One Martini backbone bead per residue (centre of mass of N, CA, C, O) as a GRO file, in nm:
protein
   89
    1UNK     BB    1   2.833  -4.010  -2.169
    2UNK     BB    2   2.941  -3.897  -2.449
    3UNK     BB    3   2.844  -3.647  -2.695
    4UNK     BB    4   3.051  -3.422  -2.752
    5UNK     BB    5   3.126  -3.105  -2.855
    6UNK     BB    6   2.842  -2.967  -2.873
    7UNK     BB    7   2.734  -3.037  -2.594
    8UNK     BB    8   2.965  -2.931  -2.416
    9UNK     BB    9   2.939  -2.638  -2.526
   10UNK     BB   10   2.651  -2.591  -2.430
   11UNK     BB   11   2.697  -2.644  -2.129
   12UNK     BB   12   2.907  -2.422  -2.094
   13UNK     BB   13   2.731  -2.187  -2.190
   14UNK     BB   14   2.518  -2.215  -1.977
   15UNK     BB   15   2.704  -2.178  -1.728
   16UNK     BB   16   2.815  -1.891  -1.810
   17UNK     BB   17   2.507  -1.760  -1.854
   18UNK     BB   18   2.425  -1.772  -1.575
   19UNK     BB   19   2.249  -1.630  -1.351
   20UNK     BB   20   2.242  -1.444  -1.072
   21UNK     BB   21   2.110  -1.531  -0.772
   22UNK     BB   22   1.881  -1.411  -0.543
   23UNK     BB   23   1.818  -1.426  -0.240
   24UNK     BB   24   1.576  -1.411  -0.001
   25UNK     BB   25   1.746  -1.268   0.219
   26UNK     BB   26   1.834  -1.029   0.041
   27UNK     BB   27   1.544  -0.927  -0.022
   28UNK     BB   28   1.465  -0.878   0.276
   29UNK     BB   29   1.686  -0.677   0.349
   30UNK     BB   30   1.618  -0.471   0.131
   31UNK     BB   31   1.327  -0.421   0.220
   32UNK     BB   32   1.389  -0.331   0.514
   33UNK     BB   33   1.565  -0.084   0.431
   34UNK     BB   34   1.351   0.068   0.251
   35UNK     BB   35   1.104  -0.002   0.488
   36UNK     BB   36   1.168   0.163   0.777
   37UNK     BB   37   0.904   0.283   0.807
   38UNK     BB   38   0.650   0.381   1.003
   39UNK     BB   39   0.334   0.353   1.077
   40UNK     BB   40   0.072   0.604   1.039
   41UNK     BB   41  -0.219   0.698   1.232
   42UNK     BB   42  -0.494   0.909   1.218
   43UNK     BB   43  -0.701   0.979   1.499
   44UNK     BB   44  -0.977   1.178   1.376
   45UNK     BB   45  -1.232   1.031   1.477
   46UNK     BB   46  -1.559   0.990   1.551
   47UNK     BB   47  -1.832   0.816   1.650
   48UNK     BB   48  -2.015   0.897   1.417
   49UNK     BB   49  -1.833   0.825   1.181
   50UNK     BB   50  -1.803   0.523   1.261
   51UNK     BB   51  -2.106   0.457   1.243
   52UNK     BB   52  -2.145   0.538   0.947
   53UNK     BB   53  -1.938   0.333   0.834
   54UNK     BB   54  -2.072   0.081   0.953
   55UNK     BB   55  -2.350   0.113   0.808
   56UNK     BB   56  -2.245   0.111   0.520
   57UNK     BB   57  -2.120  -0.168   0.524
   58UNK     BB   58  -2.372  -0.324   0.603
   59UNK     BB   59  -2.544  -0.227   0.359
   60UNK     BB   60  -2.347  -0.333   0.139
   61UNK     BB   61  -2.356  -0.634   0.225
   62UNK     BB   62  -2.660  -0.677   0.193
   63UNK     BB   63  -2.674  -0.604  -0.104
   64UNK     BB   64  -2.470  -0.819  -0.202
   65UNK     BB   65  -2.628  -1.066  -0.093
   66UNK     BB   66  -2.884  -1.027  -0.255
   67UNK     BB   67  -2.758  -1.029  -0.540
   68UNK     BB   68  -2.628  -1.311  -0.509
   69UNK     BB   69  -2.895  -1.470  -0.454
   70UNK     BB   70  -3.043  -1.400  -0.708
   71UNK     BB   71  -2.837  -1.512  -0.906
   72UNK     BB   72  -2.838  -1.799  -0.794
   73UNK     BB   73  -3.145  -1.861  -0.837
   74UNK     BB   74  -3.145  -1.826  -1.136
   75UNK     BB   75  -2.936  -2.034  -1.220
   76UNK     BB   76  -3.071  -2.274  -1.072
   77UNK     BB   77  -3.337  -2.264  -1.225
   78UNK     BB   78  -3.222  -2.303  -1.507
   79UNK     BB   79  -3.092  -2.581  -1.455
   80UNK     BB   80  -3.346  -2.726  -1.373
   81UNK     BB   81  -3.499  -2.677  -1.640
   82UNK     BB   82  -3.295  -2.814  -1.821
   83UNK     BB   83  -3.304  -3.088  -1.686
   84UNK     BB   84  -3.612  -3.145  -1.729
   85UNK     BB   85  -3.617  -3.120  -2.041
   86UNK     BB   86  -3.411  -3.354  -2.098
   87UNK     BB   87  -3.552  -3.579  -1.935
   88UNK     BB   88  -3.849  -3.551  -2.082
   89UNK     BB   89  -3.730  -3.589  -2.400
   0.00000   0.00000   0.00000
């Protein structure tokens, strides 16, 4: 299947202009070299602060759950209303 000069020239051009691909291993090695610092956490909180943070997250989660439940119920009731209106008409 020879296509002629134009197609072979295009294939040669594509081969010559192909970019050099970096392997995943090279990327990983470079990332490990750049980020060789160890993580450090300063543990300077006391039990009262931890309890306060825990209560805030629990309160926030319950508020989010209530809001999501209300939104779900409103949407579900609207869909049921629309379904009954179209079925009965």
